[in-house]
C-alpha positions in Angstrom: -32.3 38.2 99.1 -35.1 40.3 100.8 -38.7 40.0 99.9 -38.6 43.4 98.3 -35.6 42.4 96.1 -37.4 39.2 95.1 -40.5 41.2 94.2 -38.3 43.6 92.1 -36.7 40.8 90.2 -40.0 39.1 89.5 -41.5 42.4 88.2 -38.5 43.0 85.9 -38.7 39.5 84.6 -42.4 40.0 83.7 -41.5 43.3 82.0 -38.8 41.6 79.9 -41.5 39.3 78.4 -43.5 42.2 77.1 -43.2 42.6 73.3 -41.3 45.6 71.9 -43.5 48.3 70.5 -43.7 48.4 66.7 -42.2 51.6 65.1 -40.4 52.7 68.2 -36.8 53.9 68.2 -34.3 51.3 69.3 -33.2 51.1 72.9 -29.4 51.8 72.9 -27.2 50.4 75.6 -23.6 51.7 75.5 -21.1 49.7 77.6 -17.5 50.9 77.9 -14.3 49.9 79.7 -11.7 52.3 81.1 -8.0 51.6 81.1 -8.1 48.4 79.1 -5.1 46.7 80.6 -5.7 43.1 81.6 -5.4 40.6 78.8 -7.7 38.2 80.6 -10.4 40.9 80.7 -9.9 41.8 77.1 -10.6 38.2 76.2 -13.5 37.9 78.6 -15.2 41.0 77.3 -14.8 39.8 73.7 -16.3 36.5 74.6 -19.3 38.3 76.1 -19.7 40.3 72.9 -19.6 37.1 70.9 -22.4 35.6 73.1 -24.6 38.7 73.0 -23.9 40.5 69.8 -22.8 43.6 71.8 -20.1 46.0 70.6 -18.1 47.9 73.3 -15.9 51.0 73.6 -12.5 50.5 75.2 -11.1 53.7 76.6 -7.4 52.9 76.4 -4.7 54.3 78.7 -1.6 54.5 76.5 0.9 53.7 79.3 -0.2 50.1 78.9 1.5 50.1 75.5 4.9 50.9 77.2 7.1 48.3 78.8 9.3 48.9 81.9 12.2 49.6 79.4 10.2 52.1 77.3 8.0 53.7 79.9 10.0 56.9 79.9 8.7 57.7 76.4 5.7 59.1 78.2 5.9 62.3 80.2 2.7 63.7 81.7 2.1 67.5 82.0 4.4 68.7 84.8 5.5 65.1 85.6 8.8 63.2 85.5 9.3 61.0 82.5 7.8 57.5 83.0 5.5 58.5 85.9 2.0 57.2 85.8 -0.8 56.7 88.3 -1.5 53.2 86.9 1.9 51.8 86.1 2.6 50.4 82.6 2.8 47.1 80.8 4.6 44.3 82.6 6.9 43.5 79.7 7.4 43.8 75.9 5.5 40.6 75.5 2.6 42.0 77.5 2.5 45.0 75.2 2.5 42.6 72.2 -0.5 40.7 73.6 -2.4 43.9 74.3 -1.8 45.2 70.8 -3.1 41.9 69.5 -6.2 42.3 71.6 -6.8 45.8 70.4 -6.4 44.8 66.7 -8.7 41.8 67.1 -11.3 43.8 69.0 -11.3 46.5 66.2 -11.7 43.8 63.6 -14.8 42.5 65.5 -16.4 45.9 65.4 -15.5 47.3 68.8 -14.3 50.8 69.3 -10.9 51.9 70.7 -11.0 55.3 72.2 -8.7 57.5 74.4 -8.4 57.5 78.2 -5.3 59.6 77.9 -2.0 58.1 79.1 -1.0 58.5 82.8 -4.4 58.5 84.4 -3.8 61.8 86.2 -6.5 64.2 87.4 -6.4 66.8 84.8 -9.4 68.8 86.0 -7.2 71.9 86.5 -5.1 71.4 83.4 -4.9 74.1 80.7 -5.8 73.4 77.1 -2.1 73.3 76.3 -1.5 70.6 78.9 -4.4 68.5 77.6 -3.1 68.9 74.1 0.3 67.6 75.2 -1.4 64.5 76.8 -3.5 63.9 73.6 -0.4 64.2 71.4 1.5 61.7 73.4 -1.5 59.2 73.3 -1.5 59.6 69.5 2.2 59.1 69.1 2.5 56.1 71.5 -0.5 54.3 70.0 0.7 54.9 66.4 4.3 53.9 67.1 3.7 51.2 69.8 5.1 48.4 67.8 8.3 50.2 66.9 8.8 51.8 70.3 8.8 48.4 71.9 11.0 46.7 69.2 8.1 44.4 68.2 7.7 42.9 64.8 4.5 42.0 63.1 2.8 45.4 63.0 -0.5 44.8 61.0 -1.0 46.6 57.8 -3.3 49.5 58.5 -2.3 49.9 62.1 -1.0 53.5 61.6 -4.1 54.5 59.7 -6.2 53.1 62.5 -4.2 55.0 65.1 -4.3 58.3 63.2 -7.9 58.2 62.0 -10.1 56.0 64.1 -9.7 57.4 67.6 -12.6 59.8 67.9 -13.7 59.7 71.6 -12.3 60.4 75.0 -13.1 59.8 78.7 -11.2 61.7 81.3 -9.6 59.8 84.2 -11.6 60.1 87.4 -14.3 61.8 85.2 -12.4 65.0 86.0 -13.1 67.7 83.5 -12.6 71.4 83.1 -12.6 74.2 80.5 -9.1 73.3 79.4 -10.2 69.8 78.5 -13.1 70.8 76.3 -11.1 73.4 74.5 -8.4 70.8 73.8 -10.9 68.1 72.7 -12.4 70.3 70.0 -9.0 71.4 68.9 -7.8 67.8 68.6 -10.6 67.0 66.2 -12.2 64.4 68.5 -15.8 63.7 67.9 -17.2 63.1 71.4 -16.4 63.2 75.1 -17.9 60.7 77.6 -16.6 62.2 80.9 -19.5 64.0 82.4 -22.3 62.8 84.7 -26.1 63.4 84.5 -28.9 62.9 87.1 -30.3 60.1 85.0 -30.1 58.8 81.4 -30.1 61.8 79.0 -29.5 62.1 75.3 -26.1 63.2 74.1 -25.8 66.9 73.3 -23.6 68.8 70.9 -21.7 71.7 72.3 -18.6 73.5 71.2 -18.0 71.3 68.2 -18.2 68.1 70.3 -20.9 65.6 71.2 -21.0 65.1 75.0 -22.2 61.9 76.6 -22.9 61.7 80.3 -22.8 58.6 82.5 -26.1 58.6 84.4 -27.0 58.3 88.0 -29.3 55.3 88.5 -31.2 54.1 91.6 -29.4 51.4 93.5 -29.9 49.4 96.6 -32.8 48.9 99.0 -33.4 52.7 99.3 -32.9 53.4 95.6 -30.2 56.0 96.2 -28.7 57.4 93.0 -25.3 56.2 92.0 -23.1 56.7 88.9 -23.6 53.6 86.6 -20.0 52.5 87.0 -18.4 49.5 88.7 -16.0 51.6 90.9 -18.9 53.6 92.3 -20.7 50.4 93.3 -17.5 49.2 94.9 -17.2 52.3 97.0 -20.8 52.2 98.1 -20.9 48.5 98.9 -17.6 48.0 100.7 -15.9 51.4 101.0 -13.5 50.3 98.2 -12.2 47.4 100.3 -12.5 43.8 99.2 -15.4 41.8 100.9 -15.6 38.6 99.0 -17.9 36.9 101.5 -20.6 39.4 100.3 -19.8 39.2 96.6 -23.1 37.4 95.7 -25.2 40.1 97.3 -23.2 42.9 95.7 -23.6 41.2 92.3 -27.3 40.9 92.7 -27.6 44.5 93.7 -25.6 45.7 90.7 -27.6 43.5 88.3 -30.9 44.7 89.7 -29.8 48.4 89.4 -28.7 47.9 85.8 -31.8 46.0 84.8 -34.2 48.4 86.4 -32.5 51.4 84.7 -32.8 49.6 81.4 -36.4 48.6 81.8 -37.4 52.2 82.7 -36.0 53.4 79.4 -37.1 50.4 77.3 -40.7 50.9 78.4 -40.4 54.7 78.3 -38.4 57.3 76.4 -35.8 55.0 75.0 -33.0 57.3 76.1 -29.6 55.6 75.6 -28.4 53.8 78.8 -24.6 54.1 79.4 -22.7 51.8 81.8 -19.0 52.3 82.6 -16.6 49.6 83.7 -12.9 48.9 84.4 -10.8 45.8 83.8 -10.3 45.5 87.5 -12.2 42.7 89.3 -13.7 44.4 92.4 -15.3 42.5 95.3 -14.3 39.1 93.8 -15.6 39.9 90.3 -19.1 40.7 91.5 -19.7 43.6 89.2 -18.3 41.8 86.1 -20.7 38.9 86.7 -23.5 41.4 87.1 -22.5 43.0 83.8 -22.4 39.7 82.0 -25.9 38.7 83.3 -27.2 42.1 82.3 -25.8 42.0 78.7 -27.0 38.4 78.2 -30.5 39.5 79.4 -30.9 42.6 77.3 -28.6 42.8 74.3 -30.5 40.1 72.4 -34.0 41.5 73.0 -36.1 43.1 70.3 -35.2 46.7 69.4 -32.2 46.7 71.6 -28.8 47.9 70.3 -25.8 47.3 72.5 -23.3 49.5 70.7 -20.1 51.5 71.1 -20.2 55.3 71.4 -18.9 55.6 67.8 -21.4 53.2 66.4 -24.2 55.0 68.2 -23.2 58.3 66.6 -22.8 56.7 63.2 -26.3 55.3 63.4 -27.7 58.5 64.8 -26.5 60.4 61.7 -28.6 58.0 59.6 -31.7 58.3 61.8 -34.2 61.0 60.7 -34.6 63.5 63.5 -32.2 61.7 65.8 -30.3 63.3 68.7 -26.6 63.8 68.8 
């Protein structure tokens, strides 16, 4: 680690010892996961939540609730039946295990939200095409147990599927007018697909609350980067695995997350959003950075590590709150 990096870490450590300011609004940190496939990462994220008290949002891709035998139940707009950019579940038992993880996470206070189904770039889709994608997500989530011939569907599953999915993030963060028309028509409460120059409060527009993943300074030159693991992966190694440098990549990611947090914690207290995937990139460097970050900040005074839905619920109860 360079002298400058060591100096940065020491300064952040000193800041973390400062007492929270009485009467201030809480500092919200919203951590989310796109896709939500790997059973191991479901379990790992839930263990992290148990250690830190954090609550997460899982943006689920519904093809992970279809086995090789049932995958043709999904047909994306203009696509062949069963086609998907991210595959599908490995087997019926894999679907069962994922459904169990979803149900346990919900019981623990986490949020399940929509990432659509086939992970296609829908930036140019019409409102009708997006409505078709949303309708398939709703049906496949609601009927996942029956579609796959699985027994043991929990009481309340269908009510959960029909009433508790209130948020969406577009694959590739690719948005367009058709998406926003369809989101409002579908009765969803918020979208988390856009990007902002830095942390900004959510804003209401067109009957929807819009959250934006922020650009945060990263690396020796402090160049802005979307606060998401895949963007770190592209910058650090051009989206190719370089495990020999994993420790350095982990440290850079941790420092970037922590510095962005400290700026808000000591300043305007704007919610800080961080987006992740269940894929382990560069030998898991970014997941380790995320775990260190959550362990460092989520237990601090006046910090609330929440889901998007929980943030909105609490915002409605805060006098003069945004969103």
